[in-house]
C-alpha positions in Angstrom: 93.8 43.3 3.2 94.5 42.5 -0.5 91.4 41.9 -2.7 91.4 40.5 -6.2 88.4 41.8 -8.2 87.0 40.2 -11.3 84.5 42.0 -13.6 82.9 40.4 -16.6 79.3 41.7 -16.7 79.3 42.9 -20.3 82.0 43.1 -23.0 84.9 44.0 -20.8 87.2 41.5 -19.0 88.6 43.2 -15.9 91.0 42.0 -13.2 92.2 44.3 -10.4 94.0 44.2 -7.1 93.1 46.6 -4.4 94.8 47.0 -1.0 93.0 48.1 2.1 89.9 49.2 0.1 91.7 52.3 -1.4 95.0 51.6 -3.0 94.8 50.2 -6.5 97.8 48.0 -7.1 96.6 46.9 -10.6 93.6 47.5 -12.7 93.6 45.9 -16.2 90.7 45.7 -18.7 90.5 43.8 -22.0 87.7 45.0 -24.2 86.0 43.3 -27.2 84.4 46.6 -28.3 86.0 46.6 -31.8 84.3 43.2 -32.5 80.9 44.6 -31.4 81.1 48.0 -33.2 80.5 46.4 -36.6 77.2 45.1 -35.3 76.1 48.4 -33.7 75.9 46.9 -30.2 77.1 44.2 -27.9 76.7 40.6 -29.1 76.6 38.4 -25.9 78.1 35.3 -27.5 81.1 37.2 -28.8 81.6 38.9 -25.5 81.6 35.7 -23.4 83.8 33.9 -25.9 86.4 36.7 -25.8 86.3 36.8 -22.0 86.9 33.0 -21.8 89.9 33.5 -24.0 91.4 36.5 -22.2 90.6 36.2 -18.5 93.6 34.0 -17.5 96.0 36.2 -19.4 94.6 39.4 -17.8 94.9 37.8 -14.3 98.6 36.9 -14.9 99.3 40.5 -16.1 97.5 42.0 -13.1 99.6 39.9 -10.7 102.7 41.0 -12.4 101.6 44.6 -12.4 100.8 44.5 -8.7 104.1 42.7 -7.9 102.4 40.2 -5.6 102.1 36.4 -5.5 98.6 34.7 -5.7 99.1 33.4 -2.1 99.1 37.1 -0.9 95.4 37.5 -2.0 93.1 37.6 1.0 89.7 37.7 -0.8 88.4 37.1 -4.4 85.5 39.4 -5.3 83.5 38.9 -8.4 80.6 40.5 -10.2 77.5 38.3 -9.9 74.7 40.6 -11.1 73.4 42.3 -13.1 74.9 41.5 -16.5 75.0 39.2 -19.5 74.5 35.6 -18.2 77.3 34.1 -20.4 79.7 36.8 -19.5 79.0 36.6 -15.7 79.5 32.8 -15.8 83.0 33.2 -17.2 84.0 35.6 -14.4 82.3 33.6 -11.6 83.8 30.2 -12.8 87.3 31.7 -12.9 86.8 33.3 -9.4 85.6 30.0 -8.0 88.5 28.0 -9.4 91.0 30.6 -8.1 89.5 30.8 -4.6 89.4 27.0 -4.4 93.0 26.6 -5.5 94.3 29.2 -3.1 92.0 28.3 -0.2 90.8 31.9 -0.1 87.2 33.3 0.6 85.1 34.4 -2.3 82.4 37.1 -2.4 79.9 38.0 -5.1 79.1 41.7 -5.5 76.6 43.9 -7.3 77.9 45.6 -10.4 75.7 48.7 -10.1 76.6 49.4 -6.5 80.3 49.0 -7.3 80.1 51.9 -9.7 79.2 54.1 -6.7 82.1 52.7 -4.6 84.5 53.8 -7.4 84.2 57.3 -5.9 85.9 56.1 -2.7 88.9 54.9 -4.7 89.4 58.4 -6.0 88.5 60.7 -3.1 89.3 61.1 0.5 86.8 60.4 3.2 83.2 60.8 1.9 80.8 61.0 4.7 77.6 58.8 4.6 74.7 59.1 4.0 74.9 59.9 0.3 72.6 60.0 -2.7 74.1 58.1 -5.7 73.3 58.2 -9.3 74.5 55.3 -11.5 74.1 56.1 -15.2 75.4 53.8 -17.8 74.5 51.9 -21.0 72.4 49.4 -19.1 71.4 51.2 -15.9 70.0 54.4 -14.6 69.4 54.3 -10.8 69.1 56.7 -7.9 70.2 55.2 -4.6 70.2 56.3 -0.9 73.2 54.9 0.9 73.4 55.1 4.7 75.8 52.2 4.7 77.2 50.2 1.8 75.6 47.1 3.3 72.2 48.8 3.3 71.3 50.5 0.0 67.9 51.8 -0.8 66.7 52.2 -4.5 64.9 55.5 -4.8 64.3 55.4 -8.5 65.3 53.8 -11.7 64.6 53.7 -15.4 61.4 52.1 -16.5 62.5 51.5 -20.1 65.8 52.5 -21.8 68.8 53.4 -19.7 70.3 56.8 -20.4 73.4 55.3 -22.0 71.2 53.1 -24.1 69.3 56.1 -25.3 72.6 57.8 -26.3 73.5 54.6 -28.3 70.1 54.5 -30.1 70.1 58.2 -30.9 73.6 57.9 -32.3 72.4 55.0 -34.5 69.5 57.0 -35.7 71.9 59.8 -36.7 74.2 57.4 -38.4 77.1 58.1 -36.1 78.1 54.6 -35.0 78.6 52.7 -31.8 79.1 53.3 -28.9 76.9 56.4 -29.0 77.9 58.3 -25.9 81.3 59.7 -27.0 80.0 60.2 -30.6 77.0 62.2 -29.4 79.3 64.3 -27.1 81.7 65.0 -29.9 79.0 65.9 -32.4 77.3 68.2 -29.8 80.4 70.5 -29.7 79.5 73.6 -31.7 75.8 72.7 -31.7 73.0 74.9 -30.3 71.7 73.0 -27.3 68.6 75.2 -27.1 67.7 74.8 -30.8 65.4 71.9 -30.4 63.1 71.3 -27.4 63.1 67.7 -26.2 61.7 66.4 -23.0 61.8 63.1 -21.1 58.5 61.6 -20.0 57.6 62.5 -16.4 56.8 59.3 -14.4 54.3 59.1 -11.6 57.2 58.5 -9.3 59.3 61.7 -9.6 62.5 59.8 -9.0 62.0 57.2 -11.8 63.4 57.7 -15.3 62.1 57.2 -18.9 64.3 57.7 -22.0 62.3 55.9 -24.6 60.1 58.9 -25.4 63.0 61.3 -26.2 64.6 58.6 -28.4 61.3 58.4 -30.4 61.1 62.2 -30.6 64.5 62.3 -32.2 63.4 59.6 -34.7 60.4 61.7 -35.8 62.4 64.9 -35.9 64.9 63.3 -38.3 62.0 62.1 -40.5 60.7 65.7 -40.9 64.1 67.4 -41.5 66.8 67.3 -44.2 70.0 65.9 -42.9 73.2 68.0 -42.6 76.1 68.6 -40.3 74.6 71.7 -38.7 71.3 69.8 -38.0 73.2 66.9 -36.5 75.3 69.2 -34.3 72.1 71.0 -33.0 70.3 67.7 -32.6 73.1 66.1 -30.7 73.5 69.1 -28.4 69.8 69.4 -27.8 69.3 65.7 -27.0 72.3 65.6 -24.7 71.2 68.7 -22.9 67.7 67.4 -22.3 68.9 64.0 -21.1 71.5 65.5 -18.7 68.9 68.0 -17.3 66.6 65.3 -16.2 69.4 63.4 -14.5 70.5 66.6 -12.6 66.9 67.5 -11.7 66.0 64.1 -10.2 69.3 63.7 -8.4 69.1 67.0 -6.7 65.4 66.3 -5.8 66.5 63.0 -4.2 69.2 65.0 -2.2 66.5 67.4 -1.0 64.0 64.7 0.0 66.6 62.8 2.0 68.3 65.9 3.3 71.6 64.7 2.1 74.5 67.0 1.2 76.8 64.5 -0.7 76.0 63.3 -4.2 78.0 60.5 -5.9 77.9 59.8 -9.6 79.1 56.6 -11.3 78.8 54.6 -14.5 80.0 55.0 -18.1 77.9 58.1 -18.9 79.6 59.9 -15.9 82.6 60.2 -18.2 80.6 62.8 -20.3 82.3 66.2 -19.8 79.0 68.2 -20.3 77.3 66.0 -17.7 80.1 66.6 -15.2 80.1 70.4 -15.8 76.3 70.6 -15.4 76.2 68.4 -12.2 79.1 70.3 -10.6 77.5 73.7 -11.3 74.0 72.7 -10.3 75.1 70.9 -7.2 77.3 73.9 -6.1 74.3 76.2 -6.5 72.2 73.9 -4.3 74.9 73.6 -1.6 75.6 70.0 -2.4 79.0 68.3 -2.7 79.2 66.3 -6.0 81.8 63.6 -6.6 82.9 61.7 -9.7 85.3 58.9 -10.2 88.3 59.3 -12.5 87.4 58.7 -16.1 88.9 55.2 -16.2 86.9 54.2 -13.2 83.6 55.4 -14.7 83.9 52.5 -17.2 83.4 48.9 -16.2 86.5 47.9 -14.3 87.5 45.4 -11.6 89.0 47.9 -9.2 85.5 49.0 -8.1 84.6 45.3 -7.7 87.6 44.7 -5.5 87.1 47.8 -3.4 83.4 47.2 -2.9 83.9 43.5 -2.2 86.5 44.3 0.5 84.2 46.9 2.1 81.3 44.4 2.3 83.5 41.6 3.6 84.6 43.7 6.5 81.0 44.3 7.3 80.3 40.5 7.5 79.2 39.7 3.9 80.0 36.1 2.9 79.6 33.8 -0.1 80.8 30.3 -0.8 81.6 28.1 -3.8 77.9 27.6 -4.6 78.0 31.3 -5.6 75.9 31.9 -8.8 74.3 34.8 -10.7 
């Protein structure tokens, strides 16, 4: 089965082709990040305009890369939620037009759950059930997955997502956008135990809150003189505190559900410190921890195609009335 995936939930425009749910024949992404960087965050109108201009070209390049003809596509899978409305509309409209012109079925898929499926594109057989953590600029969610057609949300952020907190802290420190890679780079050589930060504990032990730690950084900066040593220690301490809460709650979810496999996905999963901390902590707890390849941590269409094909085989269906 050959599935075409289309991803346009934020500022990326992704088109991918995946065969039999595992083999990635093409996975191309066009990003408008450089246009957003000057504004310190994603501007929805700029994102959707660039997606409208680039999606047809990316599709053509993906077909050429995969060395197939459009008629060989068996299914068109497209992100329908969550995401920026204007950006989602671009991807959905293109997917509908393509499916209609080829006479092929179309299926809308969830962007967050697709981040989890990215692990299956990189690893051998992963036995279900699993606990999954999706951690990105817009989402921080803990999931219990017995089957990919039946996913239970165990916990999620009640305010800022983890990646969003990284962006805001980087802005407070004058580092720029996007904040995740800049915080990670600044943290190298810093003392992660120098400053004690803590995320607010929710009534539900599996929910997250990152707004408080962001505010703590703001007040800390007001009381201290700036300098490169301070920034290194601050970045390292903030990063350590944020990662610790992710690890703690993920392992707690594994324990509560008596699950031995933990899947991590989303853009923040590319953070090397996060990967090291999760691998070490999971191993100590007797849990198998999986990460996608770095390029599949970011928003991409291969995860959409793979997840879409998986759901289609399990009976999921959409039609041309598909919407957000």
